[in-house]
C-alpha positions in Angstrom: 1.7 11.1 -18.7 2.7 8.0 -20.7 2.3 4.5 -19.4 0.1 5.5 -16.5 -2.8 3.5 -15.3 -6.0 5.1 -14.2 -7.2 4.0 -10.7 -10.6 4.8 -9.2 -12.1 4.0 -5.9 -14.7 5.0 -3.3 -14.3 5.8 0.4 -16.7 7.2 3.0 -16.5 10.1 5.3 -18.5 9.9 8.5 -21.7 11.9 8.6 -21.1 15.5 9.8 -17.4 15.4 9.0 -17.5 16.4 5.3 -16.3 19.9 6.0 -13.5 18.7 8.3 -12.4 16.2 5.6 -12.0 19.1 3.1 -10.2 21.3 5.7 -7.7 18.6 6.4 -7.0 18.1 2.7 -6.7 21.8 2.1 -3.9 21.7 4.6 -2.4 18.3 3.4 1.2 18.0 4.6 3.7 18.9 1.9 5.9 15.8 2.8 2.8 13.6 2.2 2.2 15.1 -1.3 5.9 14.6 -2.0 5.6 10.9 -0.8 2.6 10.3 -3.0 4.3 11.8 -6.0 7.6 9.9 -5.4 5.6 6.7 -5.0 4.1 7.1 -8.5 0.7 8.7 -7.9 -0.1 11.7 -10.1 -3.1 13.6 -11.3 -5.0 12.7 -8.1 -8.5 14.0 -7.3 -11.1 13.2 -4.6 -14.7 14.2 -5.1 -17.4 14.2 -2.4 -21.1 13.3 -2.9 -22.6 15.6 -0.3 -25.8 13.6 -0.1 -24.2 10.3 0.9 -20.7 11.1 2.2 -19.2 8.9 -0.4 -15.8 10.0 -1.6 -14.7 9.2 -5.2 -11.0 9.1 -5.8 -9.3 9.0 -9.2 -5.6 9.0 -9.8 -3.0 8.0 -12.3 -0.4 5.5 -11.3 3.1 5.3 -12.8 4.4 1.8 -13.8 6.7 1.8 -10.7 3.9 2.4 -8.3 4.0 -0.1 -5.4 0.9 0.0 -3.2 2.4 -2.2 -0.5 5.5 0.1 -0.2 3.3 3.2 0.2 0.9 1.6 2.7 3.8 0.5 5.0 5.5 3.9 5.0 5.4 5.6 8.4 4.2 8.9 7.0 1.3 7.3 5.2 0.4 5.5 8.5 0.6 8.8 10.3 -1.9 10.4 7.8 -4.3 7.4 8.2 -4.2 7.8 11.9 -4.9 11.5 11.6 -7.9 10.8 9.3 -9.2 7.8 11.2 -11.7 9.7 13.4 -13.6 11.1 10.4 -13.6 8.2 7.9 -14.8 4.6 7.7 -11.5 2.6 8.3 -10.0 -0.8 8.4 -8.4 -2.2 11.6 -5.0 -0.7 10.7 -6.6 2.7 10.3 -6.4 2.7 6.5 -9.5 4.0 4.8 -12.0 1.4 3.7 -11.8 1.5 -0.1 -13.8 0.0 -2.8 -12.0 -0.3 -6.1 -14.0 0.6 -9.2 -14.0 -1.1 -12.5 -13.6 1.2 -15.5 -16.4 0.7 -18.0 -15.9 3.8 -20.2 -13.2 6.3 -21.0 -13.0 9.2 -23.5 -9.6 10.8 -24.0 
């Protein structure tokens, strides 16, 4: 997709909850996937390092993507609350994320 920006980050699932994390994402709410798409996120994948519980997310963001608008949306907050028992989180229940700097890309 033209004019998209690649975004990558890490998160962490709590030990012993790796399978539950996958199960919950296998059943992700259709209204949440619609919200993510409408917000400007596309081509979104999350990978799990099974040895460490680290999650690696990579997504493409459209130019109109507004992180603050998405993070304040009630449906996004509901998802964070739903996931808060199995992930490392911030005080507002959002997942703790670590943005990654791109150092190489091959198209």
